[in-house]
C-alpha positions, 0 to 999 in steps of 0.5 A, a space after each residue: 541476474 537470474 532470479 531465484 523462484 520465490 517461496 509461495 504459500 497460503 496462510 490461514 488467517 481470520 477465515 482467509 487462505 491468504 496468498 503470499 510470496 517470499 523473495 530474497 533474503 535480509 534482516 528486516 523484511 519489506 512487505 509489499 501491499 498492493 492497490 485496489 483490484 490488483 495483485 503482487 505482480 500487477 503493482 510490483 513486477 518492476 520494483 520487486 526484483 530491485 528490492 529483493 536483490 538486497 533484502 527479503 521481500 514479502 508480497 501478500 494478496 488481500 481478501 478477494 484479490 489475486 490468488 486470495 479467495 473472497 469470504 463473506 465479509 466486507 472490505 475495510 482498511 482495518 480488517 486488511 491490516 489485521 489480516 496482514 498482521 496475522 500473516 506476519 505472525 503466522 510466518 514468525 516475523 516480528 517486524 517489517 518495513 512496509 511499502 503500500 501503494 494506494 489502498 495498500 498504503 492505507 492498509 500499511 497506515 492502519 498496520 502502523 496504527 493497530 500493530 505498531 510493534 510490527 512496523 519499523 518504517 512505512 512508505 505510503 505511495 500514491 493516493 496518499 491521504 488520511 481523509 476523503 477530502 484529501 482527494 480532488 473534488 472531481 475524483 470524489 464526485 466521480 466515485 459517488 456517482 459511478 455505479 458498480 456496473 459502470 465500473 465493471 464495464 470500465 475495467 473490462 480488458 484492463 491489466 487489473 481485470 485480466 490479471 484477476 481472470 488469470 489467477 483468481 480462484 473464482 474469476 466470476 467474483 470480479 463484480 463482487 470485488 468491485 462492489 465491495 471496494 466501492 462500498 468500502 470507499 463510501 463507508 470510509 470517513 478517514 482518520 483523525 489528526 490525532 491518529 496520524 500524529 500518534 504513528 511512531 514509525 518513520 513514514 515516507 509519503 510519496 505522490 505524483 504531482 498529478 495524482 488523485 490527491 491534493 498536494 496540500 493535503 499530503 503536506 498537511 499529513 506530512 506535518 502531522 507526522 513531524 515534517 515541515 520544519 527547517 531541517 538545518 536548524 532543527 535536524 531532519 524529521 523522522 518522516 519524509 515527503 516526495 512529489 514526483 514531477 509529471 507523474 499520475 496515480 498509475 504512472 508512479 508505479 508503472 513508469 517511474 520505477 527508478 525514481 521510486 525504488 531509489 527513494 524508498 531504498 534510501 529511506 529504508 536504509 537510513 539509520 532509525 531516528 535516535 541512532 547513529 
């Protein structure tokens, strides 16, 4: 089926000119929040057409990513959530479903915390965690010991770096983006169990069984969101957990589109808790 060209634009939010795309049509839009160093196309090219066939889909690109130029401020999950909220209000959108991958999942989590009126349902996919110790120790150790220069060299020629070089307003800012992302990682202390427990939006947590986070941490997070109960006795909780077999942090987005899209669509299409 031929795809209709998306509506594209830049929204003036919090000092940014934030790039967005709107695909398809439907009642409750689905907003896509990409991962670190990425953009709409590199993370969502395979799944976006699937979702846009039945609903309106909004892709955004965060500060310093994709078509959105960087500005003189650090990166943080909270600020990116506030930028996303401002963009939605600029577009006169009252409520969305959220699909965030990796860093985008953490941004979506903060969107649900800081702007709960905007989020109907949240799918947090890949790297799903709420504290740094949710990551495997070797992942944390590598992050702490790696220099920005070494990471820039390691990312050279990857799909993320090549996509940035094609579409970024200032391609020479790539090293600055790497430095800002690493600084964000080192500042991040996580969020309290009380913060996670207070999230009202039904949430789907999804990881690969060989992701960058420990499965037991994601189960802990699932319990904070109301999961981990005998559903035949108590009824199903509002939140859900999926662990995809034979799947890594990268391949969950690039190689398992059919699993991922079918699970997210079923989650989004299910009635809201308390409704029939």
